SETI-84366 format. One record per residue (C-alpha): x, y, z; residue in three letters. Coordinates in Angstrom, 1 decimal, always signed. Layout:
! SETI-84366
+--------+--------+--------+---------+
|     c1 |     c2 |     c3 | residuo |
+--------+--------+--------+---------+
|      X |      Y |      Z |     ala |
...
+--------+--------+--------+---------+
***
This chain:
! SETI-84366
+--------+--------+--------+---------+
|     c1 |     c2 |     c3 | residuo |
+--------+--------+--------+---------+
|  -69.4 | +130.8 |  -82.4 |     met |
|  -70.6 | +128.8 |  -79.4 |     phe |
|  -68.8 | +125.5 |  -78.6 |     asp |
|  -72.0 | +123.7 |  -77.4 |     thr |
|  -74.1 | +120.9 |  -78.6 |     phe |
|  -77.2 | +123.0 |  -78.1 |     ala |
|  -75.9 | +125.7 |  -80.5 |     tyr |
|  -75.1 | +123.1 |  -83.1 |     arg |
|  -78.5 | +121.4 |  -82.7 |     ala |
|  -80.2 | +124.7 |  -83.2 |     thr |
|  -78.2 | +125.3 |  -86.4 |     val |
|  -79.2 | +121.8 |  -87.7 |     phe |
|  -82.8 | +122.4 |  -86.7 |     tyr |
|  -82.9 | +125.7 |  -88.7 |     arg |
|  -81.4 | +124.0 |  -91.7 |     ser |
|  -83.8 | +121.1 |  -91.5 |     phe |
|  -86.8 | +123.4 |  -90.9 |     ala |
|  -85.9 | +125.5 |  -94.0 |     asp |
|  -85.6 | +122.5 |  -96.2 |     leu |
|  -88.9 | +121.1 |  -94.9 |     thr |
|  -90.8 | +124.3 |  -95.2 |     arg |
|  -89.8 | +124.7 |  -98.8 |     ser |
|  -90.9 | +121.2 |  -99.6 |     arg |
|  -94.1 | +121.3 |  -97.7 |     leu |
|  -95.0 | +124.8 |  -99.0 |     gln |
|  -95.2 | +123.3 | -102.5 |     glu |
|  -98.0 | +121.1 | -101.2 |     leu |
|  -99.8 | +123.8 |  -99.3 |     gly |
|  -98.6 | +122.6 |  -95.9 |     leu |
|  -96.7 | +124.3 |  -93.1 |     his |
|  -93.9 | +123.0 |  -91.0 |     phe |
|  -96.2 | +122.3 |  -88.0 |     gly |
|  -98.1 | +119.7 |  -90.1 |     ser |
|  -95.0 | +117.6 |  -90.7 |     leu |
|  -95.3 | +115.3 |  -87.6 |     phe |
|  -99.1 | +115.1 |  -87.8 |     leu |
|  -98.9 | +113.8 |  -91.4 |     ile |
|  -96.1 | +111.4 |  -90.5 |     leu |
|  -97.9 | +110.1 |  -87.4 |     tyr |
| -101.2 | +109.4 |  -89.2 |     val |
|  -99.2 | +107.9 |  -92.1 |     gly |
|  -97.4 | +105.5 |  -89.8 |     lys |
| -100.5 | +104.9 |  -87.6 |     his |
| -103.6 | +104.7 |  -89.9 |     pro |
| -106.8 | +104.5 |  -88.0 |     gly |
| -105.4 | +106.3 |  -85.0 |     cys |
| -107.5 | +108.6 |  -82.9 |     thr |
| -106.8 | +112.3 |  -82.1 |     gln |
| -106.3 | +111.3 |  -78.5 |     ala |
| -103.5 | +108.9 |  -79.5 |     gln |
| -101.9 | +111.4 |  -81.8 |     leu |
| -102.1 | +114.2 |  -79.3 |     thr |
| -100.6 | +112.1 |  -76.4 |     ala |
|  -97.8 | +110.4 |  -78.5 |     asp |
|  -96.7 | +113.7 |  -80.0 |     leu |
|  -97.1 | +115.6 |  -76.7 |     arg |
|  -99.3 | +118.3 |  -78.2 |     leu |
| -101.8 | +120.7 |  -76.7 |     asp |
| -105.3 | +119.4 |  -77.2 |     trp |
| -106.5 | +122.7 |  -78.7 |     gly |
| -103.6 | +122.9 |  -81.1 |     tyr |
| -104.1 | +119.3 |  -82.1 |     ser |
| -107.8 | +119.8 |  -82.7 |     gln |
| -107.3 | +122.9 |  -84.9 |     arg |
| -104.5 | +121.4 |  -86.9 |     ser |
| -106.4 | +118.1 |  -87.5 |     ile |
| -109.5 | +120.0 |  -88.6 |     leu |
| -107.4 | +122.1 |  -91.0 |     lys |
| -105.7 | +119.1 |  -92.5 |     leu |
| -109.2 | +117.4 |  -93.0 |     val |
| -110.6 | +120.6 |  -94.5 |     glu |
| -107.6 | +120.9 |  -96.8 |     asp |
| -108.0 | +117.3 |  -97.9 |     gly |
| -104.9 | +115.7 |  -96.4 |     phe |
| -106.7 | +113.6 |  -93.7 |     leu |
| -110.0 | +111.8 |  -93.4 |     thr |
| -111.9 | +111.3 |  -90.2 |     arg |
| -114.4 | +108.6 |  -89.7 |     glu |
| -116.6 | +108.3 |  -86.6 |     lys |
| -115.9 | +105.1 |  -84.7 |     ser |
| -117.8 | +104.9 |  -81.4 |     gly |
| -117.0 | +108.0 |  -79.4 |     arg |
| -113.8 | +108.8 |  -81.3 |     ala |
| -112.8 | +109.7 |  -84.8 |     tyr |
| -110.3 | +107.5 |  -86.7 |     arg |
| -108.0 | +109.3 |  -89.0 |     met |
| -106.3 | +108.2 |  -92.2 |     ala |
| -104.4 | +109.9 |  -95.0 |     leu |
| -106.3 | +110.8 |  -98.1 |     ser |
| -104.7 | +110.4 | -101.5 |     glu |
| -103.4 | +114.0 | -101.2 |     lys |
| -102.2 | +113.2 |  -97.6 |     gly |
| -100.3 | +110.1 |  -98.9 |     ala |
|  -98.4 | +112.3 | -101.3 |     ala |
|  -97.6 | +114.7 |  -98.5 |     ala |
|  -96.5 | +111.8 |  -96.3 |     phe |
|  -94.0 | +110.6 |  -99.0 |     ala |
|  -92.5 | +114.1 |  -99.3 |     val |
|  -92.5 | +114.6 |  -95.5 |     ser |
|  -90.8 | +111.2 |  -95.0 |     his |
|  -88.3 | +111.8 |  -97.7 |     gln |
|  -87.1 | +115.1 |  -96.4 |     val |
|  -85.4 | +113.4 |  -93.4 |     phe |
|  -83.4 | +111.2 |  -95.7 |     phe |
|  -82.5 | +114.1 |  -98.1 |     asp |
|  -81.3 | +116.3 |  -95.3 |     trp |
|  -79.2 | +113.5 |  -93.8 |     asp |
|  -77.7 | +112.7 |  -97.2 |     arg |
|  -76.7 | +116.3 |  -97.7 |     glu |
|  -75.4 | +117.1 |  -94.3 |     his |
|  -73.8 | +113.8 |  -93.4 |     leu |
|  -72.1 | +113.4 |  -96.8 |     ala |
|  -68.6 | +114.1 |  -95.4 |     pro |
|  -68.9 | +111.3 |  -92.8 |     leu |
|  -67.9 | +107.7 |  -93.5 |     thr |
|  -70.5 | +105.0 |  -92.8 |     pro |
|  -68.7 | +104.1 |  -89.6 |     glu |
|  -68.7 | +107.8 |  -88.5 |     glu |
|  -72.4 | +108.1 |  -89.2 |     arg |
|  -73.1 | +105.0 |  -87.2 |     ala |
|  -70.9 | +106.3 |  -84.3 |     gln |
|  -72.7 | +109.7 |  -84.5 |     leu |
|  -76.1 | +108.1 |  -84.3 |     met |
|  -75.0 | +105.9 |  -81.4 |     ser |
|  -73.7 | +108.9 |  -79.5 |     leu |
|  -76.8 | +111.0 |  -80.2 |     leu |
|  -79.0 | +108.1 |  -79.0 |     asp |
|  -76.9 | +107.9 |  -75.8 |     lys |
|  -77.1 | +111.6 |  -75.2 |     ala |
|  -80.9 | +111.5 |  -75.8 |     ala |
|  -81.3 | +108.7 |  -73.3 |     gln |
|  -79.1 | +110.5 |  -70.8 |     gly |
|  -81.4 | +113.6 |  -70.9 |     gly |
|  -84.4 | +111.3 |  -70.4 |     thr |
|  -82.9 | +109.5 |  -67.5 |     gln |
|  -81.9 | +112.8 |  -65.9 |     glu |
|  -85.5 | +114.1 |  -66.2 |     lys |
|  -86.9 | +110.9 |  -64.7 |     cys |
|  -84.5 | +111.0 |  -61.7 |     thr |
|  -85.2 | +114.7 |  -61.0 |     asn |
|  -89.0 | +114.2 |  -60.9 |     thr |
+--------+--------+--------+---------+
***
């Protein structure tokens, strides 16, 4: 249809989002929770401020999402000085495993036609393209 990277990226995003939604829905989570669960799983004891800054989220969205994840039993929050430290609950750890695995499952399915060398080249080119966009943004600021 469109011979652009942006179009192909959108097609991949939709495919990934569909797979992720179906897996997370089984756990009672929505797609927007994916990166919150992954972040806390990889950074146990993090604060909401750290998570919000690193994921570039709106503070209000972050607050609502975290409170919902605590209320639903996926995260724990413990007061530490002026901040709350977050960690995954047992239910959250199960959600982390599913959330983490979905990336590998999607890659395995969609990159199956590529050889290991082609996969490595694709990842290298995507990294280069991502850095180019970052550099361009920095020079235009």
